[in-house]
VMD Tcl script that builds the backbone (N, CA, C; Angstrom):
set m [mol new atoms 231]
animate dup $m
set s [atomselect $m all]
$s set {name element resname resid chain x y z} {
  {N N MET 1 A -54.064 -27.467 95.213}
  {CA C MET 1 A -53.811 -28.198 96.429}
  {C C MET 1 A -55.156 -28.365 97.163}
  {N N ASN 2 A -55.992 -27.322 97.235}
  {CA C ASN 2 A -57.211 -27.416 98.011}
  {C C ASN 2 A -58.285 -28.369 97.251}
  {N N ARG 3 A -58.177 -28.408 95.925}
  {CA C ARG 3 A -59.083 -29.179 95.169}
  {C C ARG 3 A -58.542 -30.702 95.035}
  {N N GLN 4 A -57.376 -30.836 94.860}
  {CA C GLN 4 A -56.711 -32.170 94.554}
  {C C GLN 4 A -56.284 -32.919 95.722}
  {N N LEU 5 A -56.189 -32.228 96.976}
  {CA C LEU 5 A -55.754 -32.814 98.081}
  {C C LEU 5 A -54.337 -33.336 98.031}
  {N N SER 6 A -53.571 -32.690 97.291}
  {CA C SER 6 A -52.116 -33.040 97.151}
  {C C SER 6 A -51.457 -31.784 96.558}
  {N N GLY 7 A -50.090 -31.714 96.828}
  {CA C GLY 7 A -49.265 -30.601 96.353}
  {C C GLY 7 A -48.457 -29.945 97.433}
  {N N LYS 8 A -47.863 -28.845 97.014}
  {CA C LYS 8 A -46.888 -28.126 97.717}
  {C C LYS 8 A -47.043 -26.630 97.446}
  {N N ALA 9 A -46.952 -25.869 98.544}
  {CA C ALA 9 A -46.983 -24.354 98.403}
  {C C ALA 9 A -45.852 -23.720 99.304}
  {N N ILE 10 A -45.350 -22.627 98.745}
  {CA C ILE 10 A -44.236 -21.954 99.471}
  {C C ILE 10 A -44.576 -20.477 99.575}
  {N N LEU 11 A -44.449 -19.855 100.763}
  {CA C LEU 11 A -44.552 -18.427 100.951}
  {C C LEU 11 A -43.182 -18.006 101.443}
  {N N LYS 12 A -42.558 -17.009 100.623}
  {CA C LYS 12 A -41.338 -16.433 101.018}
  {C C LYS 12 A -41.251 -14.963 100.559}
  {N N ASN 13 A -40.507 -14.188 101.231}
  {CA C ASN 13 A -40.338 -12.856 100.740}
  {C C ASN 13 A -39.046 -12.582 100.031}
  {N N LEU 14 A -38.822 -11.457 99.450}
  {CA C LEU 14 A -37.651 -11.283 98.584}
  {C C LEU 14 A -36.368 -11.196 99.444}
  {N N ASP 15 A -36.399 -10.717 100.733}
  {CA C ASP 15 A -35.130 -10.499 101.413}
  {C C ASP 15 A -34.908 -11.697 102.470}
  {N N SER 16 A -35.671 -12.812 102.296}
  {CA C SER 16 A -35.318 -13.981 103.085}
  {C C SER 16 A -35.735 -13.838 104.594}
  {N N PHE 17 A -36.599 -12.949 104.875}
  {CA C PHE 17 A -37.076 -12.820 106.288}
  {C C PHE 17 A -37.934 -13.858 106.748}
  {N N ILE 18 A -38.674 -14.406 105.876}
  {CA C ILE 18 A -39.526 -15.577 106.101}
  {C C ILE 18 A -39.582 -16.575 105.046}
  {N N HIS 19 A -39.762 -17.818 105.461}
  {CA C HIS 19 A -39.959 -18.883 104.452}
  {C C HIS 19 A -40.919 -19.912 105.135}
  {N N PHE 20 A -41.963 -20.036 104.474}
  {CA C PHE 20 A -43.124 -20.905 104.990}
  {C C PHE 20 A -43.549 -21.899 103.901}
  {N N GLU 21 A -43.543 -23.178 104.277}
  {CA C GLU 21 A -43.798 -24.208 103.289}
  {C C GLU 21 A -44.838 -25.248 103.848}
  {N N CYS 22 A -45.681 -25.777 102.867}
  {CA C CYS 22 A -46.532 -26.735 103.270}
  {C C CYS 22 A -46.665 -27.850 102.224}
  {N N LYS 23 A -46.813 -29.110 102.540}
  {CA C LYS 23 A -46.938 -30.233 101.662}
  {C C LYS 23 A -48.195 -31.003 102.081}
  {N N MET 24 A -48.966 -31.385 101.172}
  {CA C MET 24 A -50.172 -32.089 101.474}
  {C C MET 24 A -50.040 -33.567 100.871}
  {N N ASN 25 A -50.394 -34.554 101.741}
  {CA C ASN 25 A -50.338 -35.896 101.178}
  {C C ASN 25 A -51.787 -36.209 100.718}
  {N N LYS 26 A -51.954 -37.429 100.135}
  {CA C LYS 26 A -53.161 -37.976 99.593}
  {C C LYS 26 A -54.413 -38.067 100.563}
  {N N LEU 27 A -54.002 -38.088 101.820}
  {CA C LEU 27 A -55.005 -38.226 102.846}
  {C C LEU 27 A -55.555 -36.848 103.371}
  {N N GLY 28 A -54.894 -35.832 102.841}
  {CA C GLY 28 A -55.358 -34.366 103.184}
  {C C GLY 28 A -54.657 -33.829 104.507}
  {N N HIS 29 A -53.639 -34.690 104.895}
  {CA C HIS 29 A -52.786 -34.059 105.931}
  {C C HIS 29 A -51.676 -33.073 105.484}
  {N N ILE 30 A -51.545 -32.018 106.022}
  {CA C ILE 30 A -50.590 -30.933 105.792}
  {C C ILE 30 A -49.409 -30.879 106.706}
  {N N ASN 31 A -48.294 -31.070 106.180}
  {CA C ASN 31 A -47.052 -30.761 106.839}
  {C C ASN 31 A -46.497 -29.356 106.660}
  {N N TRP 32 A -46.596 -28.561 107.723}
  {CA C TRP 32 A -46.115 -27.158 107.574}
  {C C TRP 32 A -44.636 -27.110 108.209}
  {N N SER 33 A -43.894 -26.220 107.599}
  {CA C SER 33 A -42.615 -25.906 108.137}
  {C C SER 33 A -42.176 -24.500 107.791}
  {N N GLY 34 A -41.540 -23.831 108.685}
  {CA C GLY 34 A -41.161 -22.472 108.391}
  {C C GLY 34 A -39.875 -22.070 109.264}
  {N N GLU 35 A -39.344 -20.874 108.712}
  {CA C GLU 35 A -38.176 -20.254 109.236}
  {C C GLU 35 A -38.280 -18.772 108.968}
  {N N THR 36 A -37.935 -18.040 110.110}
  {CA C THR 36 A -37.978 -16.588 110.060}
  {C C THR 36 A -36.791 -16.096 110.773}
  {N N CYS 37 A -36.184 -15.000 110.392}
  {CA C CYS 37 A -34.929 -14.454 110.893}
  {C C CYS 37 A -35.094 -12.894 111.081}
  {N N TYR 38 A -34.799 -12.537 112.229}
  {CA C TYR 38 A -34.805 -11.019 112.436}
  {C C TYR 38 A -33.674 -10.586 113.268}
  {N N PRO 39 A -32.897 -9.609 112.925}
  {CA C PRO 39 A -33.004 -8.918 111.527}
  {C C PRO 39 A -32.461 -9.986 110.501}
  {N N ALA 40 A -33.011 -9.698 109.171}
  {CA C ALA 40 A -32.842 -10.509 108.195}
  {C C ALA 40 A -31.322 -10.820 107.862}
  {N N GLY 41 A -30.873 -12.059 107.771}
  {CA C GLY 41 A -29.613 -12.351 107.359}
  {C C GLY 41 A -28.619 -12.594 108.592}
  {N N SER 42 A -28.831 -11.809 109.749}
  {CA C SER 42 A -27.824 -12.013 110.893}
  {C C SER 42 A -28.391 -12.051 112.242}
  {N N GLY 43 A -29.777 -12.159 112.276}
  {CA C GLY 43 A -30.511 -12.184 113.617}
  {C C GLY 43 A -30.767 -13.567 114.095}
  {N N ALA 44 A -31.708 -13.507 115.115}
  {CA C ALA 44 A -32.220 -14.746 115.658}
  {C C ALA 44 A -33.050 -15.562 114.763}
  {N N VAL 45 A -32.887 -16.875 114.702}
  {CA C VAL 45 A -33.679 -17.595 113.670}
  {C C VAL 45 A -34.646 -18.463 114.456}
  {N N LEU 46 A -35.903 -18.455 113.995}
  {CA C LEU 46 A -36.966 -19.389 114.584}
  {C C LEU 46 A -37.416 -20.430 113.351}
  {N N ASN 47 A -37.241 -21.719 113.793}
  {CA C ASN 47 A -37.642 -22.833 112.901}
  {C C ASN 47 A -38.928 -23.429 113.601}
  {N N PHE 48 A -39.864 -23.882 112.775}
  {CA C PHE 48 A -40.967 -24.590 113.307}
  {C C PHE 48 A -41.542 -25.568 112.365}
  {N N GLU 49 A -42.145 -26.573 112.948}
  {CA C GLU 49 A -42.967 -27.545 112.107}
  {C C GLU 49 A -44.216 -28.017 112.756}
  {N N PHE 50 A -45.249 -28.297 112.033}
  {CA C PHE 50 A -46.534 -28.742 112.609}
  {C C PHE 50 A -47.372 -29.465 111.639}
  {N N VAL 51 A -48.388 -30.163 112.024}
  {CA C VAL 51 A -49.158 -30.945 111.091}
  {C C VAL 51 A -50.596 -30.504 111.292}
  {N N SER 52 A -51.407 -30.451 110.214}
  {CA C SER 52 A -52.874 -30.093 110.435}
  {C C SER 52 A -53.577 -30.861 109.188}
  {N N ASN 53 A -54.913 -30.664 109.090}
  {CA C ASN 53 A -55.640 -31.279 107.999}
  {C C ASN 53 A -56.230 -30.118 107.078}
  {N N GLN 54 A -56.843 -30.443 106.022}
  {CA C GLN 54 A -57.145 -29.537 105.078}
  {C C GLN 54 A -58.436 -28.697 105.441}
  {N N SER 55 A -59.107 -28.898 106.577}
  {CA C SER 55 A -60.242 -28.155 106.921}
  {C C SER 55 A -60.047 -26.778 107.104}
  {N N TYR 56 A -58.852 -26.310 107.442}
  {CA C TYR 56 A -58.614 -24.932 107.564}
  {C C TYR 56 A -58.035 -24.221 106.284}
  {N N LEU 57 A -57.778 -25.080 105.250}
  {CA C LEU 57 A -57.150 -24.505 104.141}
  {C C LEU 57 A -57.919 -23.544 103.281}
  {N N GLU 58 A -59.214 -23.524 103.221}
  {CA C GLU 58 A -59.881 -22.642 102.350}
  {C C GLU 58 A -59.926 -21.180 103.038}
  {N N ASP 59 A -60.097 -21.169 104.317}
  {CA C ASP 59 A -60.051 -19.974 105.009}
  {C C ASP 59 A -58.655 -19.352 105.008}
  {N N LEU 60 A -57.587 -20.216 105.160}
  {CA C LEU 60 A -56.274 -19.723 105.070}
  {C C LEU 60 A -55.946 -19.112 103.765}
  {N N ILE 61 A -56.342 -19.727 102.640}
  {CA C ILE 61 A -56.033 -19.198 101.224}
  {C C ILE 61 A -56.775 -17.779 101.061}
  {N N LYS 62 A -58.025 -17.727 101.631}
  {CA C LYS 62 A -58.696 -16.411 101.546}
  {C C LYS 62 A -58.004 -15.328 102.361}
  {N N GLU 63 A -57.418 -15.658 103.538}
  {CA C GLU 63 A -56.758 -14.758 104.254}
  {C C GLU 63 A -55.425 -14.358 103.604}
  {N N LEU 64 A -54.774 -15.280 102.950}
  {CA C LEU 64 A -53.536 -14.896 102.269}
  {C C LEU 64 A -53.845 -14.045 100.980}
  {N N GLU 65 A -54.988 -14.269 100.284}
  {CA C GLU 65 A -55.316 -13.445 99.200}
  {C C GLU 65 A -55.683 -12.056 99.743}
  {N N ASP 66 A -56.259 -11.847 100.870}
  {CA C ASP 66 A -56.605 -10.578 101.455}
  {C C ASP 66 A -55.284 -9.860 101.737}
  {N N ILE 67 A -54.196 -10.534 102.276}
  {CA C ILE 67 A -53.033 -9.848 102.646}
  {C C ILE 67 A -52.328 -9.367 101.307}
  {N N ASN 68 A -52.387 -10.268 100.313}
  {CA C ASN 68 A -51.682 -10.006 99.041}
  {C C ASN 68 A -52.337 -8.832 98.356}
  {N N TYR 69 A -53.581 -8.553 98.557}
  {CA C TYR 69 A -54.343 -7.471 97.975}
  {C C TYR 69 A -53.929 -6.213 98.692}
  {N N VAL 70 A -53.735 -6.216 99.968}
  {CA C VAL 70 A -53.336 -5.087 100.804}
  {C C VAL 70 A -51.842 -4.724 100.585}
  {N N TYR 71 A -51.005 -5.793 100.481}
  {CA C TYR 71 A -49.635 -5.550 100.299}
  {C C TYR 71 A -49.191 -6.350 99.135}
  {N N PRO 72 A -49.364 -5.763 97.964}
  {CA C PRO 72 A -49.082 -6.503 96.617}
  {C C PRO 72 A -47.560 -6.712 96.511}
  {N N VAL 73 A -47.301 -7.887 95.732}
  {CA C VAL 73 A -46.006 -8.347 95.444}
  {C C VAL 73 A -45.280 -7.281 94.482}
  {N N ILE 74 A -44.272 -6.699 94.842}
  {CA C ILE 74 A -43.609 -5.729 93.974}
  {C C ILE 74 A -42.112 -6.337 93.743}
  {N N GLY 75 A -41.704 -6.584 92.496}
  {CA C GLY 75 A -40.501 -7.203 92.231}
  {C C GLY 75 A -40.686 -8.711 91.986}
  {N N LYS 76 A -39.448 -9.243 91.585}
  {CA C LYS 76 A -39.557 -10.686 91.273}
  {C C LYS 76 A -38.408 -11.428 91.974}
  {N N PRO 77 A -38.770 -12.650 92.451}
  {CA C PRO 77 A -37.742 -13.415 93.215}
  {C C PRO 77 A -36.578 -13.770 92.410}
}
mol reanalyze $m
mol bondsrecalc $m
mol representation Tube
mol addrep $m
C-alpha cells in the first residue's frame, strides 16, 4: 500500500474489541474507518471515519510494527 499507493489494510483483534480499516485510492488519499466496543460484545460502541493522505503512512507502519513487536499476535483469527 505504501509503495503502490493503492490497497486496503485491516487491523482487528481476536475478540472484536477493535476494527480499524483503511483504503487508499490512486491519488494517495486514505479513507479510514473504525469501530471499537467496550466491554467487548455488549458495551458502548464508537464508530469513526476520517480522510488523510499517504504522508503519515510510513511513520504509522513503523509504529504498528513496534506495537506488534512488544505485543505479538498469539492465536489465529
